[in-house]
N, C-alpha and C positions, 0 to 999 in steps of 0.2 A: 292544660285545657284537657279534662276527663275523657276517656275511652268510652268512645260511641256502644250504646246498646240499644238496643227493637225495642217495638210492643209486639204482644204475640199477633198475628193473625193464623192462622193455626184452630178450628176449628175444634173444641172439644167439651166433655160433660161436667169439668173438678167443679161448677159452678151448683150440682146437683145437690152435693154431699159436704161444702163449705160455703153459704155466705156471706157479707161481710165480714162479720168477725173481731171487733172492735177489738176488746180486749186479749182475748188469746195474740191476736195483732202484736198489741203492747208487752202481754206478758213475752211472743215474742223478739221483740227487740231488745229485752231489758238480755231474755237469756241466749240469745239466736250461739250455733257452736259448731264452728268446722269440723266437722267428723263426718262418718256415714251415716244416710237415715235412718238405719234402723237402731244405728248407738244412740243416734243426739233422740231416737224415739224412743227407747227402756230411761233414757237420763231420765226426758220430758215425766214421763210416769215417774219411776220412780220417786220424783223430784216435785210433781203435781206442777210442774206448769204452766196447765191448762184446769189447774183444779182437779175433781175426782171424774177423770176421762178415765174409759177403759184402752187398755192399751190399743185396742184396733182404734180406733176413735183420733187418739195419739198419733199416729202413724197419719192416719190420716189426715191431722191436721197440720202434722211432718209437716207432706211433702207442698201441700199449698204454698206453707209460709214459703216454702223456697222456690216455688214459682212467681207468687208475687214480690220479693222481697232480697233474697236472695239473690233473682236474678239481676240484680240495680244492686249491686252490691257499694256503689257508690251514694244511693242513697242506703241503704241499710247501715251501713256506719255510722251515716247523720242521727237516724232515724233512734242507732244503740245512746248516742247521745243526749237529744232532743227530754229528757226527765220532762220536763214539768210543761207538755204537750200541754196548750187549753182544748180541751175538750171538743168541739164544734171543729177547731182543727183535724186534733185526731180521725175524729170520724171520714174529713174529708180527706184525708194522704189514704185512711182504707179504699175507698173507692174509689182514689184517684189508680191504687195499684192494681184494684182488682176491674180496673179499665183498661189496666197496660197490660195485665197478665188474660186477660179476656175479653177476644172478640166480641161476640155476641151481647157480652151487659153492654160493650165501648158502643155497640150499634141500637143497641134501646136506647137507654141510659142521652150519648151522644147525640143521638139524629133521630130518632120513631117521636120520643117523650120532646124531646128541642119541634117538632117539626106542630106534635101537639100544645105546646103553649103557641107557637107562629101564629099555626089556625085558628088561635083563642077555642081551642075547645081540649079544654085541660085539664081531661080527665081518663081515666080509660077501664077497663074489664078484660078482668082474666080474659077470658073467651078471646078477645083483640089480641092478646099477650101473644097467646097460643097460635093463631093463626099467623101473627107474624112468625113464629119459630117454624110453625112449615116453610112461610117462604121464605127465608132463609138462607134451607138447606131443604129444602124438596124431594121428601120418599127416604128421609133419611133415619127419621126416628116412627116410634110409635105413637098412637096417637094417647094413651097413657104415660110415654115420656115427653113432648110435648107441650102436656101437658104439666109434669112437675115442674118443666124448665121453664111455664111459663110462673106457676107459685116461687119457685126458690127468685127466677130474678123480682119477681115483684115485690120479694120479703129483703133480696141486695137492696133494691132501692129506693125501699120505705127507712129502712137504719140505717141507708144516706142521707134521710131527709126528702126523696126527690118523691115519691110515694108517704101523702097522707091517710092512709084508712086502713083498716083490709077487709070491706064490702063493697061490693062493686054498687054504682060505679063509682073506682078509688081516684079521689082528688090530687093532682099536680103541685106540685110545690119547685122551687127554689132556694136552696139554703142561703144563709149569710156564709159569707168570704173574708175570715178574718186576713190581715192583711200575711202574716205569715206564711198561716196556706199558700197563698193565690203565688206569693215568693217560693217557697217550696215549690210549687208546681212546676215556673218557669224554670224557674233552674236544676231542677232533674229531667226536665224535658229539653234544655239543653245538653243533654248526653244524650241525647235516646232519641233512633230514626222512631219518625212518626209520620201517618196520612193528615197533610195538615201545616200550617202557618204557626209559627208560635202564639202568634196571635186569633187564628180562628182551627180549631179543632175539635173534637168532642169532647175532651176533657173542661175546655172551659166551658164549651154550650151544654153541655150536663147540669151544670150549676148557675145556670143567665149570663154567662160571662160572652156575651158578641161581642165583635172587635169597637164597637165602636165601645161600650160599657167599659171592656179589658185597658183599651187604653186611658179611657180618663181614670182608671185604676192608678190604671202605669206614672202615671206622670206625676201622684202625688206621693208615691214609694221611695224611699228613701234608700232601695238595692237595684235601681238599673235609673239610667239618663234615658229618657223619651219625648221624642220629639217629633211632633210632623208639621209638614209645609208643602201643603195640598198636594199631594200624591208623593211628595218625597219622605221617606219615615226614615227617624235613626235614634236606631235602639241598642244601648249602651250601655254596659254589663259595671255594677260598681265592686264584683267580686270575682276573679276565675272560673268560680267554680262550683256547684250546689260547695260542697265541703269549705270551702273558704270562705261564701255567705254563714252559715251554721257559725264556724266557731268565733266570728266577728259576733253574731245573731244572741248564741247563748252566751260568748265572756259579757256584753254586754245586758243583758240579761231579757233583751226585747225577744227571745225565744227559749 
């Protein structure tokens, strides 16, 4: 069984400077190095891991990649091997890792947006997000910072496929979830301490996977042995851990 890690619970401001970063995440998975941030940043800058970025921007990206991926080494090892990931799966993997590392984004995408879907109010405005940000930590930030937070959260959610537009009111959506992405998430969460259960949590909820739908998907997936009889749930794992699944899936071409 993989050692357990934990989702981040302390509110921070990293999202103000680094949003979903799908392509930069992909570059990090391919070239991540175990050295000091300073040395890795200089190497990344010299070798153009993130394209034509300034050294200060590269340092910022390295710091954020560490928090999102290196904090979950069992996942990073898999991502380094998963060379031919479907683009839709890649976007979801990035989204879930931002959720893991950022409690504000996790609450926004896994609670607020889901509540609006459930209330049949499948849109949102930036002003509403500004008010919501203030409610999460009253008096902590100036109006300018709250407004910037709202903008960056919406940009990140849009890149993840949860928000459709750039102008208010912004329509909400649930993205398609490929089987390999869903399998990755559940095996990832198996080794992480998080709030909720494997079938009822902000990660699944953010992509429209409420427990009943998650159960339906699991019954048809080869990486799990899932059965329900009344209130009794049998949740079996075909593979020992995330790396065990990835090794088998990559070798077979299923991931």
